[in-house]
N, C-alpha and C positions, 0 to 999 in steps of 0.2 A: 196277390196275386194269383193270376187266372186258373181255371181250375184245371186246364191242359198242363200248363206250367209244372201245377204242384203235382201231377202225375206223373211227369217225366222226368221231376227231380226227385222222386220219391222212389221211382225204377232205377236211374241211375243210382243211388246210394246204396239200394238193394243189391246191385249190379257189382257195385265193388267193393262192397260187403263180404259178399260170396270169391270175387278173384282173391281177395286177404287168406279167406279162410282156406282156398284151395293153395296158393301162396306157402302159407306157413306148413300145409301138411308135406309140403314137396321137401326134401332133405338136401337136393342140391341146389336151394334157393343162391346159397351164400357163393358156389363155386361158380355159378354164371356169373354173379357181378365180380367175381374177382376176375374170372378170366378177361371181361367186358374192360377192366380197370387196367391188363398188363396187356392186353391188344391195343389198347388205346395210349398208351405210355410207350409202346414199341413204334406205333407208328409217328408219334410226336418226335420221336428220335429219329426215326427213318425220316422225317421230311426236315428236321434241323441238318443231318449230315447230306442230304440232296441238295440245301441251300449252300451251305459252306463249298460244297465241291463245286457245284453252281457256279459261284462267285467266282472261283479260283481258274475254272474254265475260260469264262468268260475275259477275266483278266488275261490270263496267258491269250485267247486268240483276241483280244484288242492289243496285245503289243506286240503282235506281229507284223513287221515291217514287209507289204506284197507290192513295194513300187520294184 
């Protein structure tokens, strides 16, 4: 490993270690993760409902006779 790569590796490791310490000191770390998971689930449900509605709408539109 070259000297520059070793310096970068050590600096990155130290940065990660400091970020972990800061994250452990924050009492709201779990709340943020929970919020992200809940929002992701709600978005997935909204996409699924949108897909069902879109398929029903397209089926109805395609069944119309325009002649």
